[in-house]
C-alpha positions as a Markdown table, in Angstrom:
| # | Residue | x | y | z |
|---|---|---|---|---|
| 1 | Met | 0.1 | 0.0 | -0.1 |
| 2 | Met | 1.1 | 3.6 | -1.2 |
| 3 | Leu | 0.8 | 7.0 | 1.1 |
| 4 | Ser | 0.2 | 10.0 | -0.8 |
| 5 | Gln | 1.9 | 12.5 | 0.8 |
| 6 | Pro | 2.1 | 15.9 | -0.5 |
| 7 | Ser | 5.6 | 17.0 | -2.6 |
| 8 | Pro | 7.2 | 19.9 | -0.9 |
| 9 | Ser | 6.6 | 21.8 | -4.3 |
| 10 | Ser | 2.7 | 21.2 | -3.9 |
| 11 | Gln | 3.0 | 23.0 | -0.3 |
| 12 | Lys | 1.4 | 26.8 | -0.6 |
| 13 | Lys | 4.4 | 29.0 | -0.9 |
| 14 | Val | 4.6 | 32.9 | 1.1 |
| 15 | Ser | 3.3 | 35.7 | -1.2 |
| 16 | Pro | 5.9 | 38.1 | -3.0 |
| 17 | Asp | 4.2 | 40.8 | -0.7 |
| 18 | Gln | 4.8 | 39.1 | 2.6 |
| 19 | Cys | 8.4 | 37.5 | 1.7 |
| 20 | Lys | 11.5 | 38.9 | 2.5 |
| 21 | His | 13.7 | 36.5 | 0.0 |
| 22 | Pro | 15.7 | 35.1 | 2.6 |
| 23 | Arg | 16.8 | 32.3 | 0.3 |
| 24 | Val | 17.6 | 32.9 | -3.5 |
| 25 | Gln | 19.2 | 31.3 | -6.1 |
| 26 | Ile | 20.6 | 32.5 | -9.5 |
| 27 | Val | 18.3 | 31.4 | -12.8 |
| 28 | Ser | 19.7 | 33.9 | -15.6 |
| 29 | Arg | 22.6 | 35.6 | -16.0 |
| 30 | Asp | 23.8 | 38.1 | -18.8 |
| 31 | Glu | 26.5 | 41.0 | -19.6 |
| 32 | Glu | 24.5 | 43.4 | -17.7 |
| 33 | Ser | 21.9 | 41.8 | -15.4 |
| 34 | Glu | 21.6 | 39.0 | -13.3 |
| 35 | Tyr | 18.4 | 37.1 | -12.1 |
| 36 | Val | 17.4 | 35.3 | -8.9 |
| 37 | Glu | 14.3 | 33.5 | -7.9 |
| 38 | Cys | 13.3 | 33.3 | -4.2 |
| 39 | Gln | 13.2 | 30.1 | -3.0 |
| 40 | Glu | 10.4 | 30.9 | -0.7 |
| 41 | Cys | 7.6 | 32.8 | -2.5 |
| 42 | Gly | 9.1 | 31.8 | -6.2 |
| 43 | Asp | 9.0 | 35.8 | -7.1 |
| 44 | Val | 11.9 | 36.6 | -9.9 |
| 45 | Phe | 13.7 | 39.4 | -10.0 |
| 46 | Glu | 17.1 | 41.0 | -10.6 |
| 47 | Ser | 19.9 | 40.7 | -8.2 |
| 48 | Ser | 20.1 | 44.4 | -7.8 |
| 49 | Glu | 16.8 | 45.0 | -6.4 |
| 50 | Leu | 17.5 | 42.4 | -3.6 |
| 51 | Lys | 20.2 | 44.8 | -2.7 |
| 52 | Asp | 18.0 | 47.9 | -2.6 |
| 53 | Met | 15.4 | 45.8 | -0.8 |
| 54 | Val | 17.7 | 45.2 | 1.9 |
| 55 | Ile | 18.8 | 48.5 | 2.2 |
| 56 | Glu | 15.2 | 49.9 | 2.5 |
| 57 | Glu | 14.4 | 47.2 | 5.3 |
| 58 | Lys | 17.6 | 48.6 | 7.4 |
| 59 | Lys | 16.4 | 52.3 | 6.7 |
| 60 | Asp | 14.8 | 53.6 | 9.7 |
| 61 | Pro | 11.4 | 54.3 | 9.2 |
| 62 | Glu | 11.6 | 57.7 | 11.5 |
| 63 | Glu | 14.1 | 59.1 | 8.8 |
| 64 | Glu | 11.5 | 59.5 | 6.4 |
C-alpha cells in the first residue's frame, strides 16, 4: 500500500508581498544583469533589486 504525501513543491508558498526573500537562487545571468528566484515565494527579480530591498529594510522608518 502506498501512502500519498504532498510533495514540498505542492505546498502553499509565501506570497511575494509578505516574503523578505531569505533564500534566492540565480536563474539567469547575462553581461548586464543577473536574475534570481526566491526559493520561498517563487518571485523572480534582478539581483540588484534584492540589494535595494535590504537597504530599504535597514532604513529607519523615522528618517522619512
